[in-house]
N, C-alpha and C positions, 0 to 999 in steps of 0.2 A: 863233125866230131867236136868242134868247139862248143856248139850249142848243147850237146849232151853234157859236156864237162860243167858248163854253167848251171845246167839243170841239177846235176848231182850236188854241186856246191850249195845251191839254194836249198836242196832237200836236207843236206847235213846241217846247215845253219838253222833251218826250221826245226829240225829234230833237237838241236841243242837248246833252242829257245823254249820248246815245249818241255824239255827236261828241267830247265831252270825254273819255269813257271810252276811245274808240279812240285819241285823242291821247295820253292817259296811257300806255296800253299800248305805243304806238309809242315814246314817250320811254324807257320801261323796256327795250324791245328794243334801242334805241340804246345805252343804258348797259351792258347785258349784252354787246352785240356789240363794244363798244370797251374793255371791262374787260380788264385783263391777267390777273387771277385771279378766280375765282368761289369764294365761301366753301363752297358745298354741292356743287358739281358740278365734275368735272374738265374738262368741255367745255361750251361754250355751246349745243350742239345740243339737249339736252333742254329747258332752260328756254325757248329761242327757239321750239321746236316747240310747247310747251304754250301759249305766248302767241299764236302764230299760229293755233292751233286755237280758242282763246277768241275772238280777233278774228273769225275766219271764222264762228263760231257767232253772234256779235252781228250781223254783216253779213247773214248769211242770214236770221236771224230778223227783224231790224228793216227792212232795206232791201229784201229780196227777199220778205218777207211769207210765208215758208214755212209759218207756223202756220195760215194760211188754207186750206191744202190739206186740213187735217184738220177744219176748221170752216167749210165753205163756206156754211152757212146764216147764220152771223153776218155774213159779208161781204155776202151778199145783202140782209139786213135793213138793214145800214148804208148800202148803196147806195140803198135806197128811203126812207131817213130814218126808219126805224121804231125 
């Protein structure tokens, strides 16, 4: 039972970290989108696209659990408490 509790706490912590990371990237997107001039880019398109791709990767990996598509055995063991 103690092992499951630690696992849940770790999952909650990871979820909070992912939420904070997505919030920080969203704040950066806002700052880039509202900036008059960007120091390295002539347009906001490239940095905003890169941030969008990073956020999409985080969402797909964490919330959609796409990594389980390549490791179905691990998911099966976790479901059975092994």
